[in-house]
N, C-alpha and C positions, 0 to 999 in steps of 0.2 A: 504494500500500500504506500503510495507516494504522498508524503505530508508536506511537500514544499509548495509554497504559494508565491505568485509574483508579488513584488514589493508594493505594487500599486493596489493590491486587493484590499478593499475596506473590511474592517472587522465589524461584523454585525453585533447589535446589542439586543436583538430579539430573534426568535426562531422564524423560519420561513412559514408562511401560512400553509396549513395542511389539514385536511379533515381528520387525520390521525391524531392531531394535537389541537383540539378545540380550545378556544379561549375559556378559561375557567380560573377559579381562585387557586392559589398556590397549593393549598392542602388537598385539592381535588385532583391534581395532575397525575399522581401515582395511580389513581383509579380510572381517570377518563382518557389519558393518553395511551394509545394502542400501538401495536406493530402490525405488519402485514402478514407475518408468519402465523400459522395456527399452533397454539400452545398445546401442551399435553392436556388430556381430559381433566376437568375439575373434580375434586372429591365431593363437592356439594352440587346437587343437581336440581333440587326443588326450589321454588321461589322463597320459601321461608328460610331454608338453609343458606341460600345466597345472601339474603338480606341480613341474616344473623352473622354470617361470615364477615360482611363488610363492617357491621357494628362492632364486632370484637376486634377487627383490625384497627379501626379508628381509635379504639381505647387502648391499643397496645403500645402507643408511643405518643409523646407530646410534639414530635418533630415532623409531622406531615407537611407543614408549611415550609420548613427548612428543607425537607426532602424535595419538595416541589421546586425550590430554587436551584438545588443541585441538579435535578433532572433537566431543568431548562438550560443550565450551563452545558450539560452534556450534549444536548441537541444543537446548541449553538456551535459547539466543537464539530459535531457531525456535519452541520451545514457548511461550515468553513472549509472542511476537507472533503466535501462531496461524498460522504459516506452514505451509501444507499440505505433506504429503510429496512430491507431484509437483514442488513448487517448491524442494525441497532438493537433489535430485540429478536432473538438473543444476541448479545454483544460478545465478541471474542476477547480473549485476554489481550491481544495486541491492540485492539481498539481502546479498551479501558485503560491499559497502561499508557498508551500514547496520550489519551485525554489527561491523565494525571500529570504527565511531564509537560504538556502544553499549558495547562491551567496554572501551573506554578512558575512558568518561565517569566523573566523580566528583561529589562533593557540590557543587562549584562550578557544575555544569551543571544543577542541580535547578531553577533559575529560568528556564531557557530555555523559549520557547513550546513547548507540547506535550510537555514533558519526561516520559519514561516512568519506570518503576521502574528505578533504576540498579544496576549490579553492586555487590556488597558490597566487592569488592576490584578496582578498575580495574587493568588490566594495561598494561605498558609497550609502547612501539613495537616493541622487539626481540621481545617475546613475541608480539605481534600478527603479526609476520612469520613466526614459527613456526606460528601458527594458520593463516595463509594457505597456508603450505606443506602443512599437514595437509589442508586442504580440497582443494588441488590434487592431492595424492597420492591422496586418497580417490576423486576423480573418475577419475583415470587407472587405478587398480587395479580399479575397478568397471567399466571399459570405456568411459569417456567421454573426450572431449577435454578439455584444460585449460579451466577455466571463464572465464578472463579473457584478452582479447587485449592487445596491446602498449599501445594507447591507454588501456584500462581499468586496466592495471597502473600506468601513469604517473599516472593520476588518484588511485588509492589511495596511491601513493607520496607524492604531495603531501600527502594527509591524514596519512600517517604522519610526515612531517617536521613538520607542524604539531603533531601530538600530542606528538612528542618535545620540541619547543620549549615547549609549554604545561606539560608535566610537569616539565621542567627548571626552569621559572620558579616553579612552585608546590610542587613536591615534591622539593626537593633532599635527597638522602639524606646523613645524617651519615657521616663516615668510619667504616669498620668497625673496631671495637676489637680489639686483638690479645689473644690468650690469653697469659698470663704464667706463669712457673714457680710463682708464688704461687697462681694458679688451679689449676694442676695438682696442687700439694700439697693444696689444699682438696678437689679431686675424689678424690685418693688416700685421704684419711682419711674421706671420706663414702660412698664406694662399698663394697659388699660384694663383694670379689673372689672369694668362693666361690660367688656366685650367677651363673648363666650370663649373664643380661642385663648385669649390672654388669661382669662380667669382659670382656665384649665392648666395652662402652662405654670401659673403661679402655685396652684395647689400641688402639682407634681413636684415642683422645685422644693417647696417647703417640706413636703412629706418625705421625699427621697433623702433630703439632707438630715433632718432631725431624727428620722427613723432608720437612717443608714440602709435604705432600700436599694435593691438592684433596679436599674432602669427598666429591665424587662418585666418587673413586677408592677410597674405603674404605667407602662406604655405597651403598645403592640407594634409588630414590624410593619403591618399594613392594615387597612380597614377590614379586610376580609379575614384577618387572623384572629379577631376577637372571638373568644369562646367562653360563655358564662360558667362553664364547668371548671375552667382553669384560670380565668382572669377575674380581677376584682370587679364586683358590681356594687350598686348603691346599697343594697341590703347588707353588704359585708363591712360597712362602716357603722360602728355601734358606739354611741356616746353613753357614758355612765359616770358615776361618782365613786371615788375610792373611799377607804375607811375614814379618811379625814374630810370627807365631803368635797374633795377637790375634783374638778372636771377632768376627764381624759376621754380619748377616743381609741377604740381598738379596731384595727383592720384585720379581718380574718382572711388570710391568703388561702384560697382553695388549693393552690399548688405552689411549690417553691423548689428551688434548685437543691436544697439540702433536706427536703421532705420526702418521705417514702410515698409511693402511689396511694392516693386516697387520704393522705395525712395533710391537715391544714396547719398553718403557722400563724401566730398572732404578732402583730406589730402595734406598738403603743405610742400614742401621741399625747403630749401634754402642752399646756399654754406656753408660749414663748414670746411675750411682748409684741413688738410690731412686726416680727417675722413669724407669727404664730401659724402653724399648720392647721389648727382647728378653725381659726377664723377664715383661713383660705378655703377650707372645705365647705364651711357655711356659705361663703360668698359664691362658690361654685354651684352649690345646690340652689341658690336664689337665681343666679344668672342663667344656669343651664338646668332647669327642672327636668327630672326624669323618673322613670318607673324603677321598681325595685331590681329588676333584672337588667337594667341598662348599665353600660360601663360606668364605673365610679369616676374615672378620669376621662371625661368626654366633653364635647362641645357641639353646638348646632351650626350647620352651614347655612348658606343664604336661602336654601329651600326649606329650612326648618328641620332637616333630618339630623338625628343625633349620631355623632361619629366618635369612636374611640380615638384617643390621641396616639398618633403614630410616632414612633421613636425618632425617625429622621426629621419630621416636621418640628418636634419639640426641640431637638438639638439645634436645628436651623434657626429657630426663633431666639433661643437663648444666646447662641453665639453671635447672632446679628447685633444684639444689644451689647454684649461684652466686647466684641472686637471693635465696634464703633466708638467705644470709650477707651480704646487702647489697653484693654484688659486681655488676658490670655484666653486662648480657645480651649474649651473644656470638652470632655468626652463622657460617655455614658456612666462610667464608674466614678467620675469626679465627685458626684454628690455623695455617694457612699463613703469614698475616701475622705471627703471634706467633713462629713459628720463625725466620723471616727477621730479624725485629727483634732477637731474642735473639742470634743469631749476629753481627749487625752490632754490637750493643752490646758484644760480647766480642771485638771486633777481628778477626773472621774476614774474610779477604780478600773483597771484594765479588764478584770473579770466581768464587771458590769457591762463594759463596752462590748466584750466578746459575746455575752449572752444577748444583749439588746440587738446587736447586729446579726445574730443567728449564725455566728461562726462556730463550727464544731471543734476547732482546734486553734492553735496559736497562729494559724495562717493569716489571721486578720492583720498581724503586724506588718506583713508585706504590702498592705494596702495604704498604710499611713505614710503619705508622701510629704505632708506639711510638717516636717520635723522641726523647721525653724519656729513654728508656732509652739511646739512643745518645749524646745530647749530654752527659748527666751523666758518662759514662765517657770520652768522647773529649776533652771540653773542660776537664775538671777537672784541677787541679794543674799548670797550665802555668806556666813560669817568668815572673817579673815583668818587665815591659818596662823 
């Protein structure tokens, strides 16, 4: 198979239109995208069993939307190199291995013999493993055996280890910067809290900071990715009084990274002066009224439709404010890092920080990037020797 392309060939960002790959939400691609070859007979033949089979498959993983993204990237690769449909499902080891090598290539590979048009954004070895899982799941759901045997997986794993080493040597990521209270004040004065979108942005920013939440717990990757079974809804925010009659809000996460399947986790919010997450949630409820099963962090568009906040749009809005004021650009984990750093700087016991942030081990220490905040308060004013 020839994987060389002329240098003038454009790199597509979407798959070619095909009745085999109908337009659908990302989490449906594994089920709706087909191949031209006839698979082995299904084990389920009656209508009930087929419906029950799909229901159990949907419950087997939280990653169907991510798998859909990986499957789309695989078909883009196949379109780029004119791989015919019969060779995509089932896919050969050579096709899958070449996809892995292509998707991880960057500008440093442009001088290699026969170098093709390279991806605009090469992906990491961990993302490639998700892509491989997507291709495997697609084969199984469509009635085929897994495409790789043990020897072939071992060979691809060697390539993945090499990819990880190359990327670590050439593309070391700088430490993620923490969000600070100064940044929150800047957001507070720049956002229009009477506008649905900005009200939602502010509620997410305050909750993610003070509760040290992962951004994936308060946003979704896309509008279609919202699922009330695994995402926060309005009914999951519960206000109550503690033993001292002080107000708090508990967010019941129906699913979390460190939770077992079916296990929920609680996040606690308490009043915080002018950066208060409880006031932010109250404002959101007034500006964007919704039903109990609507997304907790949502806004209404010009048509009046309620929409969950997508992670890219949230970060775009926040960074547009920060960068316009000569502040640093932040990332998804910056709120979680910032909250932990703030508590540490204010002498909150490390074990309390670990429990509140729902870290199972001391790994939380690797997230605390704002060390200057800690050292300035912990080490200042010591008695002279």
